[in-house]
C-alpha positions as CSV (number, residue, x, y, z in Angstrom):
1,E,-15.5,71.5,-115.8
2,R,-16.6,67.8,-115.7
3,N,-17.7,66.9,-112.2
4,I,-15.2,64.4,-110.7
5,F,-17.3,61.5,-109.1
6,L,-14.4,58.9,-109.0
7,S,-10.8,59.1,-108.1
8,I,-8.7,56.1,-109.2
9,I,-5.4,55.8,-107.1
10,M,-2.5,54.6,-108.8
11,P,0.5,53.6,-106.7
12,A,3.6,53.3,-108.9
13,L,7.3,52.1,-107.8
14,N,9.6,52.1,-110.8
15,E,6.9,51.6,-113.4
16,E,8.4,53.5,-116.3
17,T,7.5,50.4,-118.5
18,N,3.9,50.2,-117.6
19,I,2.8,53.5,-116.1
20,L,1.7,55.3,-119.4
21,S,-0.2,52.4,-120.6
22,A,-2.0,52.0,-117.2
23,I,-3.0,55.7,-117.2
24,N,-4.1,55.7,-120.7
25,N,-6.1,52.6,-120.4
26,T,-7.8,54.1,-117.5
27,L,-8.6,57.4,-119.1
28,R,-10.1,55.5,-122.2
29,T,-12.4,53.6,-119.8
30,F,-13.4,56.9,-118.4
31,D,-14.5,58.1,-121.8
32,D,-16.0,54.8,-122.7
33,F,-18.1,54.6,-119.7
34,G,-18.9,58.4,-119.5
35,I,-17.4,58.8,-116.0
36,G,-16.4,62.0,-114.4
37,A,-13.1,61.0,-112.9
38,E,-9.5,61.6,-112.2
39,I,-6.2,59.6,-111.6
40,V,-4.1,60.3,-108.7
41,V,-0.9,58.8,-109.5
42,V,1.2,58.3,-106.1
43,N,5.0,57.9,-107.2
44,D,6.4,55.9,-104.3
45,G,9.9,57.1,-104.5
46,S,10.6,55.7,-108.0
47,T,14.3,56.1,-109.1
48,D,13.5,55.8,-112.7
49,C,11.6,58.0,-115.1
50,T,8.1,57.2,-113.8
51,A,7.4,60.6,-112.3
52,A,8.8,62.2,-115.4
53,L,6.5,60.4,-117.7
54,V,3.4,61.3,-115.6
55,E,4.4,64.9,-115.6
56,G,4.6,64.9,-119.3
57,L,1.1,63.4,-119.6
58,I,-0.4,66.0,-117.1
59,S,0.5,68.7,-119.5
60,K,-1.9,67.1,-122.1
61,E,-4.6,65.7,-119.7
62,G,-5.0,68.6,-117.2
63,R,-6.9,67.9,-114.1
64,R,-7.6,64.2,-115.1
65,V,-4.4,63.3,-114.1
66,R,-2.4,64.3,-110.8
67,L,0.8,63.3,-109.2
68,V,1.8,62.9,-105.8
69,N,5.4,62.4,-105.1
70,H,7.0,60.4,-102.0
71,E,10.6,61.3,-101.6
72,F,11.3,57.7,-100.8
73,P,9.3,54.4,-101.0
74,R,6.7,54.3,-98.2
75,G,4.9,51.2,-99.4
76,Y,1.6,50.3,-101.4
77,G,-0.6,50.9,-98.2
78,A,0.9,54.3,-97.6
79,S,0.5,55.2,-101.2
80,F,-3.2,54.3,-101.3
81,W,-4.0,56.3,-98.1
82,D,-2.1,59.3,-99.6
83,G,-4.2,59.0,-102.6
84,V,-7.2,58.9,-100.5
85,D,-6.3,62.0,-98.7
86,N,-5.6,63.8,-102.1
87,A,-8.7,62.5,-103.9
88,I,-11.5,64.9,-105.1
89,G,-14.0,62.1,-106.2
90,Q,-16.7,60.8,-103.8
91,V,-15.7,57.2,-104.8
92,V,-12.2,55.8,-104.8
93,C,-10.5,52.8,-106.2
94,V,-6.9,51.6,-106.3
95,L,-5.5,50.4,-109.6
96,P,-1.8,49.6,-109.6
97,G,0.5,51.3,-111.9
98,D,1.7,48.1,-113.4
99,N,-1.0,47.8,-115.9
100,E,-2.0,44.2,-114.7
101,N,-5.7,45.3,-114.2
102,D,-8.3,46.3,-116.8
103,P,-9.9,49.2,-115.3
104,G,-13.2,48.4,-117.2
105,E,-13.5,45.0,-115.1
106,I,-14.3,47.1,-111.8
107,L,-15.7,50.2,-113.1
108,R,-18.5,48.3,-114.9
109,Y,-19.9,47.7,-111.4
110,L,-20.1,51.4,-110.3
111,K,-23.9,51.3,-110.5
112,L,-23.9,49.0,-107.7
113,L,-22.9,52.0,-105.4
114,D,-26.5,53.1,-105.6
115,D,-27.3,50.1,-103.3
116,T,-24.0,49.4,-101.5
117,D,-21.0,51.4,-100.1
118,I,-18.3,49.0,-101.1
119,V,-17.8,46.9,-104.3
120,V,-15.4,44.1,-103.7
121,P,-14.0,42.1,-106.7
122,F,-12.9,38.4,-106.7
123,V,-10.4,37.0,-109.4
124,Y,-12.3,34.3,-111.5
125,N,-9.5,33.6,-113.9
126,K,-6.8,32.5,-111.1
127,H,-5.1,30.4,-113.7
128,V,-3.0,33.6,-114.9
129,R,-1.3,33.4,-111.4
130,S,1.5,31.0,-110.5
131,F,0.6,28.0,-108.2
132,F,2.8,29.7,-105.5
133,R,0.7,33.0,-105.7
134,K,-2.5,31.0,-105.6
135,A,-1.7,28.9,-102.7
136,L,-0.4,31.8,-100.7
137,S,-3.7,33.9,-101.5
138,R,-5.8,30.9,-100.4
139,I,-3.8,30.5,-97.2
140,Y,-4.0,34.2,-96.4
141,L,-7.7,34.5,-97.1
142,N,-8.6,31.3,-95.2
143,I,-6.7,32.9,-92.2
144,I,-8.8,36.0,-92.5
145,N,-12.1,34.5,-92.8
146,L,-11.6,32.0,-90.0
147,T,-10.3,34.8,-87.8
148,F,-12.9,37.2,-88.3
149,G,-15.9,35.0,-89.3
150,T,-16.3,36.6,-92.8
151,H,-16.8,34.8,-96.1
152,F,-14.7,36.9,-98.5
153,N,-13.8,35.4,-101.8
154,Y,-10.8,37.9,-102.1
155,T,-9.6,40.8,-100.1
156,N,-6.6,42.3,-102.1
157,G,-8.4,43.5,-105.3
158,T,-9.4,46.8,-106.9
159,A,-12.3,47.6,-104.5
160,L,-14.7,50.6,-104.9
161,Y,-15.1,52.5,-101.7
162,R,-17.3,55.5,-100.9
163,K,-14.7,57.9,-99.6
164,S,-16.4,59.1,-96.6
165,I,-16.5,55.6,-95.0
166,L,-12.7,55.3,-95.5
167,K,-12.2,58.9,-93.9
168,G,-14.4,57.6,-91.0
169,L,-12.0,54.9,-90.0
170,D,-9.6,55.8,-87.1
171,Y,-6.9,53.4,-88.0
172,R,-4.8,52.9,-91.0
173,S,-2.8,50.0,-92.2
174,Y,0.0,51.0,-94.5
175,S,1.3,47.5,-95.2
176,F,-0.1,45.1,-98.0
177,F,-2.7,44.1,-95.3
178,F,-4.5,47.3,-95.7
179,Q,-7.3,46.1,-98.2
180,A,-8.1,43.3,-95.6
181,D,-7.9,45.7,-92.7
182,I,-10.5,48.2,-94.3
183,L,-12.9,45.5,-95.4
184,I,-13.0,43.8,-91.9
185,R,-13.4,47.1,-90.2
186,L,-16.3,48.5,-92.5
187,V,-18.0,45.1,-92.8
188,K,-18.0,44.7,-88.9
189,R,-19.3,48.2,-88.6
190,G,-22.4,47.0,-90.9
191,Y,-21.4,48.7,-94.1
192,L,-23.2,47.0,-97.1
193,F,-21.1,45.4,-99.8
194,A,-21.4,43.6,-103.0
195,E,-18.9,41.0,-104.2
196,V,-18.2,40.7,-108.1
197,P,-16.4,38.8,-110.6
198,Y,-13.1,40.3,-111.9
199,R,-11.0,39.2,-114.7
200,L,-7.2,39.7,-114.1
201,G,-4.8,40.5,-116.9
202,T,-1.4,39.1,-117.3
203,R,1.6,41.1,-115.9
204,K,3.5,42.5,-118.9
205,A,6.8,43.6,-117.0
206,S,8.2,43.8,-113.5
207,G,7.3,41.2,-111.0
208,S,5.1,41.7,-108.0
209,K,6.6,43.5,-104.9
210,A,4.1,42.0,-102.5
211,V,5.9,38.9,-101.6
212,T,9.1,39.9,-99.4
213,F,9.9,38.9,-95.9
214,S,9.7,42.6,-94.8
215,N,6.2,42.8,-96.1
216,F,5.2,39.6,-94.3
217,L,6.5,41.1,-91.1
218,H,4.3,44.2,-91.4
219,I,1.2,42.1,-92.6
220,V,1.7,40.0,-89.3
221,K,1.8,43.1,-87.2
222,D,-1.2,44.6,-88.7
223,Y,-3.1,41.4,-88.5
224,I,-2.5,41.2,-84.8
225,I,-3.5,44.8,-84.4
226,L,-6.8,44.1,-86.2
227,V,-7.5,41.0,-84.0
228,K,-7.1,43.2,-81.0
229,D,-9.2,46.0,-82.3
230,I,-12.1,43.8,-83.4
231,Y,-12.3,41.6,-80.3
232,I,-11.1,43.7,-77.5
233,G,-10.4,47.3,-78.7
234,R,-11.7,50.2,-80.5
235,E,-14.0,48.4,-83.2
236,R,-15.6,46.3,-80.5
237,K,-16.7,49.5,-78.6
238,L,-18.2,51.1,-81.6
239,K,-21.9,51.4,-81.8
240,Q,-22.9,49.0,-84.7
241,N,-24.7,50.3,-87.8
242,K,-23.4,53.9,-87.2
243,F,-22.7,55.2,-90.7
244,T,-21.5,58.1,-92.3
245,S,-24.3,60.6,-93.4
246,D,-23.9,60.1,-97.2
247,S,-23.7,56.2,-97.0
248,V,-26.2,54.1,-98.7
249,S,-26.0,51.8,-95.8
250,I,-27.8,54.3,-93.5
251,E,-30.7,54.4,-95.8
252,R,-31.2,50.7,-96.2
253,Y,-31.0,50.1,-92.5
C-alpha cells in the first residue's frame, strides 16, 4: 500500500454539483505530484446527494477517499477538526468541496515542510472575488493583525499543517474563525511558517456559506476567547518554543 503522507480534509454541505469534480481534481494532483495522500470528505449533514456520490467514488478509489458523515450540519470548523481526528497523514490541509480551489496551488509547496511546520497561502488574484468580499476580508485581516501583532497576508486559506502541532492545541474553534485561531496560537508558540502566493479559482456553483449573521456571532465569540487566551490565559502561560517532537521548528531553534 502506498504510504499516506498527506490528508486532504474536504468539508461538504450540499455540494452535489461540485463534490465529484473537487475530489477528482485532487486525486489527479496527487498522481501528478507523486504524493501518497488521501481525501477525507466530511459530509456536514447534507440533504442532497453529496454523501451518495462520494460513496460511489469510494468503491473505485479505495482507501484514497474516505467519508465521515455528520447527522446534521455542525459547521466548517467542526468539519475540519473532525477531519483532523480521522486523518492518517502526517500533514493535513483543508480543501472545500465547492471546487473553488485548485489543489495544485497549495500542494506545489509541500517541499517547504522540510523547513517549516506550516505553509500559509495568500490569494494574489483577488479580482475574482466581489468588492464586498474583498473589503470584508481586509477589515477582518486588519483586526487580527492589529490585535495580535502579526503580519499575515491571509488567514482563511488552504494552509498545510503538520498534524502533530494541531493535535498539540488544547483549544479548538469550530466557527469560521478556526483558521485564524490556529495560526495565531501556533505562531505565538514559535512554530515556523512560510507564506506563499496562491491563485484562487472562480466558484462554479453554490454561494459562500461563510457570510451569515450566525457565523459572525460565532466568530466574535471565538475572537474574544483568543484575545483572552493570548494575553491573560492559557497561551500566555505556555513555555515558548516548546514544540512537538516531530516538528521542524524544534530542530531549527
